Backbone as a chain_set.jsonl record, in Angstrom:
{"seq": "XXXXXXXXXXXXXXXXXXXXXXXXXXXXXXXXXXXXXXXXXXXXXXXXXXXXXXXXXXXXXXXXXXXXXXXXXXXXXXXXXXXXXXXXXXXXXXXXXXXXXXXXXXXXXX", "coords": {"N": [[-86.897, 140.286, 5.121], [-86.377, 137.057, 3.805], [-86.77, 133.963, 5.414], [-84.784, 131.093, 5.35], [-85.243, 127.672, 5.397], [-83.352, 124.995, 6.505], [-82.888, 121.574, 6.314], [-82.09, 119.244, 8.996], [-80.755, 116.896, 8.311], [-79.431, 115.622, 5.28], [-80.701, 113.614, 2.863], [-79.274, 111.127, 0.935], [-79.505, 109.482, -2.114], [-77.734, 107.39, -2.962], [-77.472, 104.664, -3.437], [-79.783, 103.785, -4.646], [-82.204, 101.538, -5.827], [-80.585, 99.27, -5.956], [-79.742, 95.853, -5.976], [-78.077, 93.298, -4.512], [-76.612, 90.185, -4.339], [-74.604, 88.172, -2.627], [-73.086, 85.155, -2.499], [-72.251, 82.682, 0.025], [-68.817, 82.33, 0.58], [-68.09, 83.644, -1.724], [-66.337, 86.461, -3.109], [-66.237, 90.021, -3.106], [-65.361, 92.879, -4.865], [-65.095, 96.342, -4.853], [-64.51, 99.01, -6.863], [-63.798, 102.366, -7.55], [-63.672, 105.172, -9.735], [-63.734, 107.729, -8.789], [-63.362, 109.12, -5.578], [-65.714, 109.78, -4.195], [-67.628, 108.001, -5.055], [-67.576, 105.457, -3.866], [-67.871, 105.477, -0.933], [-70.693, 105.349, 0.15], [-71.497, 102.667, -0.439], [-69.435, 101.232, 0.844], [-69.921, 101.998, 3.502], [-72.451, 100.904, 4.049], [-72.127, 98.127, 3.37], [-70.014, 97.505, 5.07], [-71.16, 97.652, 7.534], [-71.099, 100.096, 8.8], [-72.977, 101.971, 8.546], [-76.564, 102.254, 8.306], [-79.011, 101.377, 5.947], [-81.416, 103.801, 4.825], [-83.691, 102.991, 3.675], [-85.088, 99.954, 2.472], [-83.216, 96.898, 2.888], [-80.406, 95.337, 4.495], [-78.84, 92.376, 4.741], [-76.587, 90.346, 6.33], [-75.167, 87.317, 6.375], [-77.526, 86.212, 7.568], [-78.021, 88.153, 9.478], [-79.808, 90.971, 10.103], [-79.048, 94.236, 9.345], [-80.164, 96.527, 10.592], [-80.952, 95.635, 13.064], [-78.751, 95.226, 14.629], [-76.49, 95.857, 17.321], [-73.973, 98.363, 18.074], [-71.642, 97.084, 19.009], [-72.078, 94.457, 18.134], [-72.041, 94.891, 15.397], [-69.36, 95.679, 15.073], [-68.035, 93.308, 15.84], [-68.936, 91.481, 13.855], [-68.004, 92.807, 11.57], [-65.256, 92.598, 12.024], [-64.863, 89.847, 11.777], [-66.076, 88.972, 9.412], [-66.096, 90.792, 7.305], [-64.025, 92.5, 5.08], [-62.563, 95.525, 4.703], [-60.972, 97.811, 2.618], [-59.602, 100.846, 2.441], [-58.601, 104.008, 1.025], [-55.055, 104.584, 0.946], [-54.438, 106.462, 2.899], [-55.753, 105.853, 5.221], [-54.393, 103.933, 6.565], [-52.026, 103.076, 9.183], [-49.349, 105.101, 9.454], [-46.804, 104.626, 10.621], [-46.49, 101.935, 10.541], [-45.669, 98.947, 8.695], [-46.976, 97.681, 5.536], [-47.627, 94.999, 5.884], [-47.846, 94.92, 8.705], [-50.022, 96.659, 9.057], [-52.059, 95.107, 7.953], [-51.889, 92.919, 9.591], [-52.62, 93.87, 12.15], [-55.581, 94.176, 12.633], [-56.18, 91.466, 12.527], [-54.829, 90.488, 14.691], [-56.281, 91.655, 16.774], [-58.505, 90.144, 16.451], [-57.701, 87.784, 17.435], [-56.265, 85.946, 15.996], [-53.538, 83.857, 15.181], [-50.562, 84.921, 13.808], [-48.448, 83.898, 11.253]], "CA": [[-85.946, 139.284, 4.742], [-86.981, 135.74, 3.749], [-86.076, 132.962, 6.208], [-84.56, 129.85, 4.613], [-85.232, 126.506, 6.272], [-82.407, 123.967, 6.073], [-83.127, 120.36, 7.108], [-80.966, 118.777, 9.811], [-80.038, 115.865, 7.581], [-79.661, 115.564, 3.847], [-80.777, 112.217, 2.468], [-78.623, 110.863, -0.341], [-79.979, 108.246, -2.735], [-76.553, 106.904, -3.679], [-77.592, 103.249, -3.788], [-81.174, 103.552, -4.98], [-82.489, 100.512, -6.831], [-79.517, 98.27, -5.996], [-79.947, 94.541, -5.366], [-76.801, 92.583, -4.587], [-76.681, 88.913, -3.624], [-73.284, 87.555, -2.602], [-73.201, 83.829, -1.893], [-71.206, 82.321, 0.972], [-67.571, 81.932, -0.057], [-67.776, 84.553, -2.827], [-65.675, 87.708, -2.75], [-66.691, 91.183, -3.854], [-64.434, 94.004, -4.898], [-65.706, 97.557, -5.38], [-63.511, 100.01, -7.232], [-64.434, 103.555, -8.115], [-62.738, 106.139, -10.298], [-63.741, 108.908, -7.932], [-63.476, 108.776, -4.166], [-67.081, 109.96, -3.71], [-68.524, 106.954, -5.544], [-67.579, 104.229, -3.084], [-68.214, 105.497, 0.493], [-72.002, 104.819, 0.582], [-71.501, 101.201, -0.474], [-68.545, 100.779, 1.922], [-70.559, 102.233, 4.795], [-73.531, 99.939, 4.219], [-71.586, 96.771, 3.368], [-69.141, 97.342, 6.226], [-71.966, 97.847, 8.749], [-70.773, 101.381, 9.401], [-74.192, 102.759, 8.412], [-77.755, 101.459, 8.027], [-79.779, 102.014, 4.865], [-82.63, 104.503, 5.243], [-84.797, 102.272, 3.051], [-84.634, 98.642, 2.048], [-82.589, 96.114, 3.939], [-79.098, 94.724, 4.278], [-78.724, 91.175, 5.563], [-75.265, 89.735, 6.204], [-75.193, 86.015, 7.05], [-78.778, 86.122, 8.321], [-78.114, 89.247, 10.447], [-80.361, 92.208, 9.534], [-78.186, 95.31, 9.839], [-80.842, 97.491, 11.463], [-81.175, 95.028, 14.382], [-77.473, 94.972, 15.288], [-75.898, 96.904, 18.162], [-72.656, 98.799, 17.587], [-70.641, 96.057, 19.323], [-72.318, 93.33, 17.223], [-71.542, 95.322, 14.08], [-67.895, 95.632, 15.113], [-67.626, 91.901, 15.872], [-69.186, 90.907, 12.529], [-67.073, 93.465, 10.639], [-63.935, 92.038, 12.286], [-64.78, 88.44, 11.408], [-66.703, 88.592, 8.148], [-66.014, 91.824, 6.271], [-62.705, 93.126, 4.94], [-62.642, 96.794, 3.993], [-59.69, 98.441, 2.337], [-59.839, 102.201, 1.972], [-57.416, 104.658, 0.486], [-53.852, 104.376, 1.747], [-54.354, 107.425, 3.997], [-56.378, 105.33, 6.433], [-53.46, 103.034, 7.225], [-51.157, 103.674, 10.187], [-48.128, 105.439, 8.735], [-45.592, 104.092, 11.242], [-46.472, 100.483, 10.368], [-45.51, 98.445, 7.325], [-48.222, 97.173, 4.969], [-47.873, 93.736, 6.58], [-48.292, 95.232, 10.065], [-51.367, 97.227, 8.948], [-52.968, 93.987, 7.712], [-51.779, 92.04, 10.76], [-53.209, 94.472, 13.338], [-56.952, 93.744, 12.924], [-56.191, 90.018, 12.745], [-54.379, 90.306, 16.068], [-57.456, 91.962, 17.599], [-59.435, 89.031, 16.271], [-57.154, 86.632, 18.161], [-55.629, 85.008, 15.075], [-52.084, 83.755, 15.264], [-49.933, 85.297, 12.537], [-47.213, 83.114, 11.043]], "C": [[-86.617, 137.913, 4.806], [-86.124, 134.745, 4.533], [-85.979, 131.673, 5.393], [-84.469, 128.709, 5.614], [-84.297, 125.452, 5.691], [-82.647, 122.735, 6.937], [-81.862, 119.951, 7.874], [-80.118, 117.75, 9.076], [-80.393, 115.951, 6.104], [-79.628, 114.097, 3.451], [-80.193, 112.066, 1.071], [-79.108, 109.519, -0.865], [-78.865, 107.637, -3.585], [-76.702, 105.471, -4.153], [-79.025, 102.865, -4.143], [-81.309, 102.483, -6.071], [-81.448, 99.411, -6.935], [-79.979, 96.985, -5.321], [-78.663, 93.766, -5.592], [-76.913, 91.329, -3.745], [-75.313, 88.25, -3.745], [-73.416, 86.239, -1.849], [-72.028, 83.574, -0.947], [-69.977, 81.806, 0.221], [-67.172, 82.804, -1.246], [-67.114, 85.814, -2.278], [-66.179, 88.817, -3.652], [-65.635, 92.263, -3.762], [-65.16, 95.192, -5.522], [-64.591, 98.554, -5.641], [-64.23, 101.179, -7.88], [-63.367, 104.505, -8.638], [-62.63, 107.382, -9.425], [-63.99, 108.476, -6.501], [-64.923, 108.854, -3.679], [-68.012, 108.825, -4.109], [-68.602, 105.742, -4.624], [-67.999, 104.351, -1.623], [-69.615, 105.009, 0.869], [-72.04, 103.294, 0.582], [-70.603, 100.635, 0.615], [-69.241, 100.895, 3.268], [-71.677, 101.236, 5.063], [-72.964, 98.528, 4.328], [-70.711, 96.494, 4.591], [-69.843, 97.547, 7.555], [-71.583, 99.103, 9.514], [-71.995, 102.302, 9.388], [-75.342, 101.797, 8.109], [-78.531, 102.141, 6.912], [-81.047, 102.673, 5.403], [-83.874, 103.827, 4.682], [-84.249, 100.933, 2.577], [-83.986, 97.907, 3.204], [-81.221, 95.615, 3.513], [-78.982, 93.583, 5.266], [-77.365, 90.562, 5.277], [-75.26, 88.463, 7.043], [-76.349, 85.911, 8.053], [-78.917, 87.168, 9.429], [-78.644, 90.485, 9.724], [-79.61, 93.372, 10.155], [-78.88, 96.257, 10.808], [-81.083, 96.943, 12.87], [-79.889, 94.837, 15.179], [-77.026, 96.155, 16.148], [-74.539, 97.288, 17.577], [-71.592, 97.73, 17.854], [-70.827, 94.819, 18.44], [-71.817, 93.661, 15.824], [-70.018, 95.221, 14.022], [-67.388, 94.193, 15.083], [-67.791, 91.258, 14.496], [-68.22, 91.495, 11.506], [-65.681, 92.859, 10.788], [-63.794, 90.624, 11.748], [-65.236, 88.127, 9.984], [-66.569, 89.593, 7.015], [-64.596, 92.387, 6.251], [-62.866, 94.392, 4.109], [-61.237, 97.337, 3.797], [-59.972, 99.802, 1.719], [-58.571, 102.746, 1.339], [-56.256, 104.5, 1.452], [-53.78, 105.309, 2.954], [-54.976, 106.919, 5.287], [-55.453, 104.381, 7.186], [-52.578, 103.79, 8.206], [-49.78, 103.858, 9.561], [-46.851, 104.856, 9.308], [-45.465, 102.582, 11.092], [-46.242, 100.122, 8.909], [-46.874, 97.987, 6.819], [-48.604, 95.876, 5.686], [-48.44, 93.993, 7.977], [-49.7, 95.841, 10.068], [-52.411, 96.134, 8.712], [-53.024, 93.084, 8.938], [-52.57, 92.566, 11.967], [-54.654, 94.044, 13.601], [-57.063, 92.236, 13.154], [-55.748, 89.691, 14.165], [-55.523, 90.589, 17.033], [-58.465, 90.819, 17.562], [-58.967, 87.777, 16.999], [-56.519, 85.594, 17.259], [-54.124, 85.017, 15.267], [-51.511, 84.017, 13.879], [-48.624, 84.523, 12.405], [-46.226, 83.871, 10.206]], "O": [[-87.348, 137.63, 5.756], [-84.909, 134.684, 4.348], [-86.967, 131.218, 4.818], [-83.7, 128.779, 6.572], [-84.43, 125.063, 4.531], [-82.615, 122.83, 8.164], [-80.739, 120.258, 7.474], [-78.894, 117.743, 9.208], [-81.513, 116.306, 5.736], [-78.631, 113.413, 3.682], [-80.569, 112.784, 0.144], [-79.119, 108.53, -0.131], [-79.041, 107.401, -4.78], [-76.118, 105.095, -5.169], [-79.421, 101.715, -3.95], [-80.622, 102.522, -7.092], [-81.436, 98.679, -7.925], [-80.541, 97.019, -4.226], [-78.217, 93.599, -6.727], [-77.27, 91.397, -2.568], [-74.913, 87.821, -4.827], [-73.815, 86.223, -0.685], [-70.957, 84.164, -1.092], [-70.088, 80.955, -0.662], [-66.042, 82.716, -1.726], [-67.314, 86.179, -1.119], [-66.508, 88.587, -4.815], [-65.085, 92.52, -2.691], [-65.765, 95.069, -6.587], [-63.823, 98.895, -4.741], [-65.161, 100.994, -8.664], [-62.29, 104.627, -8.055], [-61.572, 108.005, -9.335], [-64.762, 107.549, -6.256], [-65.318, 108.06, -2.824], [-69.097, 108.704, -3.541], [-69.625, 105.058, -4.613], [-68.475, 103.35, -1.086], [-69.727, 104.288, 1.861], [-72.567, 102.693, 1.518], [-70.969, 99.649, 1.254], [-69.157, 99.981, 4.089], [-71.833, 100.773, 6.193], [-73.28, 97.807, 5.274], [-70.676, 95.368, 5.088], [-69.19, 97.611, 8.597], [-71.727, 99.163, 10.735], [-72.046, 103.288, 10.123], [-75.113, 100.658, 7.703], [-78.692, 103.361, 6.931], [-81.674, 102.159, 6.329], [-84.984, 104.064, 5.16], [-83.053, 100.813, 2.31], [-84.19, 98.259, 4.366], [-80.925, 95.489, 2.324], [-79.021, 93.79, 6.479], [-77.027, 90.289, 4.126], [-75.338, 88.519, 8.27], [-76.157, 85.569, 9.22], [-79.84, 87.08, 10.239], [-77.984, 90.993, 8.819], [-79.546, 93.479, 11.379], [-78.253, 96.742, 11.75], [-81.39, 97.713, 13.78], [-79.935, 94.333, 16.301], [-77.169, 97.311, 15.75], [-74.024, 96.61, 16.688], [-70.729, 97.498, 17.008], [-69.844, 94.196, 18.038], [-71.237, 92.811, 15.148], [-69.458, 94.734, 13.04], [-66.423, 93.889, 14.383], [-66.889, 90.568, 14.022], [-67.679, 90.77, 10.67], [-64.996, 92.63, 9.791], [-62.712, 90.24, 11.305], [-64.822, 87.118, 9.411], [-66.898, 89.275, 5.873], [-64.039, 92.712, 7.3], [-63.261, 94.331, 2.945], [-60.417, 97.317, 4.715], [-60.512, 99.899, 0.617], [-57.594, 102.022, 1.146], [-56.464, 104.302, 2.649], [-53.124, 104.978, 3.942], [-54.749, 107.502, 6.347], [-55.717, 104.061, 8.344], [-52.399, 105.002, 8.081], [-49.126, 102.886, 9.183], [-45.901, 104.612, 8.564], [-44.445, 102.006, 11.473], [-46.575, 100.888, 8.005], [-47.827, 97.914, 7.594], [-49.764, 95.68, 6.05], [-49.409, 93.35, 8.382], [-50.486, 95.574, 10.978], [-53.529, 96.228, 9.219], [-54.08, 92.551, 9.28], [-53.132, 91.774, 12.724], [-54.944, 93.582, 14.705], [-57.938, 91.781, 13.889], [-56.231, 88.733, 14.769], [-55.718, 89.852, 17.999], [-59.182, 90.571, 18.532], [-59.73, 86.825, 17.165], [-56.257, 84.474, 17.698], [-53.519, 86.065, 15.489], [-51.929, 83.404, 12.897], [-47.803, 84.497, 13.322], [-45.137, 83.368, 9.929]]}, "num_chains": 1, "name": "protein.A"}
């Protein structure tokens, strides 16, 4: 019988050859027809993952040099991610779902 070797990790080249420069004060919206098209960009841009090649710099912070707590702090203050509706807390209204992370940030909601 032939033994098949399966690697521990599968590397995906979902964002190969991409260069994106967003200036301070600009907003970016990513929309995809299929759910599978947006997660790699969300994960990198939202500091949820680090690129295996190349670099991602957000306001002079290189993503590969950030600790998990630094990533969370920057994500809370500088990045807004909106996923499919299933990620929202079902018992809260839309307003409350938007308000919650702002409350963690210490912002007063009017």
